C-alpha positions as CSV (number, residue, x, y, z in Angstrom):
1,M,13.5,-11.6,-1.4
2,V,10.6,-9.5,-2.5
3,E,7.4,-10.6,-4.2
4,W,6.3,-8.8,-7.3
5,V,2.9,-8.9,-9.1
6,A,3.1,-8.5,-12.8
7,I,0.4,-8.1,-15.5
8,V,1.8,-8.5,-19.0
9,Y,-0.7,-7.9,-21.9
10,D,-0.6,-9.8,-25.1
11,K,0.1,-7.8,-28.2
12,P,-3.1,-7.2,-30.2
13,G,-3.6,-9.9,-32.8
14,S,-0.9,-12.2,-31.3
15,D,-1.4,-15.9,-31.3
16,R,-0.1,-17.8,-28.3
17,S,-0.8,-21.3,-29.6
18,A,2.5,-22.2,-31.2
19,S,4.5,-20.9,-28.2
20,R,2.2,-22.2,-25.4
21,P,3.7,-25.6,-24.9
22,Q,7.2,-24.2,-24.4
23,H,5.8,-21.4,-22.2
24,L,4.0,-24.0,-20.0
25,A,7.1,-26.2,-19.8
26,G,9.1,-23.2,-18.5
27,I,6.9,-22.7,-15.5
28,P,7.6,-25.7,-13.2
29,P,11.4,-25.0,-13.0
30,L,10.7,-21.4,-11.9
31,V,8.2,-22.7,-9.3
32,E,10.8,-25.3,-8.0
33,Q,13.4,-22.5,-7.8
34,G,11.0,-20.4,-5.8
35,K,11.0,-17.6,-8.4
36,L,7.3,-18.0,-9.4
37,V,4.6,-18.5,-6.8
38,C,1.5,-17.9,-8.9
39,A,0.9,-17.4,-12.7
40,G,-1.9,-17.7,-15.2
41,A,-3.7,-16.3,-18.1
42,I,-6.0,-13.3,-17.9
43,Y,-9.0,-13.0,-20.2
44,N,-11.0,-10.3,-22.0
45,D,-14.8,-10.2,-21.4
46,D,-15.3,-12.2,-24.5
47,G,-13.1,-15.1,-23.3
48,T,-10.1,-14.3,-25.5
49,F,-6.6,-14.0,-23.9
50,A,-5.7,-10.6,-22.6
51,G,-2.3,-11.5,-21.3
52,S,-0.7,-13.0,-18.2
53,H,-0.5,-12.5,-14.4
54,L,2.7,-13.5,-12.6
55,Q,3.7,-13.4,-9.0
56,I,7.5,-13.4,-9.0
57,V,10.0,-13.6,-6.2
58,A,13.1,-11.6,-6.9
59,D,15.5,-9.3,-5.0
60,T,15.0,-6.4,-7.4
61,K,12.6,-5.1,-10.0
62,E,15.2,-5.7,-12.7
63,E,15.4,-9.4,-11.7
64,A,11.6,-9.7,-11.9
65,L,11.7,-8.0,-15.4
66,Q,14.4,-10.3,-16.5
67,L,12.3,-13.3,-15.6
68,I,9.5,-11.9,-17.8
69,H,11.9,-11.1,-20.7
70,N,13.3,-14.7,-20.6
71,D,9.9,-16.2,-21.2
72,I,9.1,-17.6,-24.7
73,F,6.1,-15.3,-24.9
74,A,8.4,-12.4,-24.6
75,K,11.0,-13.8,-27.0
76,N,8.4,-14.6,-29.6
77,G,6.6,-11.3,-29.5
78,I,3.4,-12.4,-27.8
79,W,3.7,-10.1,-24.8
80,E,3.6,-6.3,-25.0
81,L,6.9,-5.7,-23.1
82,D,6.6,-1.9,-23.3
83,N,3.5,-1.9,-21.0
84,I,4.4,-4.3,-18.2
85,I,2.6,-3.5,-15.0
86,L,4.9,-4.5,-12.1
87,Y,4.6,-3.7,-8.4
88,R,6.0,-5.0,-5.1
89,F,3.4,-7.3,-3.6
90,G,2.7,-8.0,0.0
91,C,0.7,-11.1,0.2
92,A,-1.8,-11.2,3.1
93,V,-3.3,-14.6,2.3
94,R,-2.8,-17.4,-0.2
95,E,-5.1,-20.3,-0.6
96,P,-4.1,-23.4,-2.5
97,K,-5.9,-23.9,-5.8
98,K,-8.9,-26.2,-5.4
């Protein structure tokens, strides 16, 4: 398995609020399956949502992209899917959230 780091920006003017509960509910199963090891929102300088950061465990880039496309933010047009930033990631250190 390979770890991937993804940045997925929100579409300008999109509103996450209606989809957020379903989005958050989808995260624990992916963590339990070992497919998601880190995830969270990224913010603009003014504190508004810019998008999301995900660290995905998948054999291929296509599998990592599929995980992104299966999220409710992708399905409901919140994320800008044409501009996903996705790279193989070699983690050197990982501290638990405090």
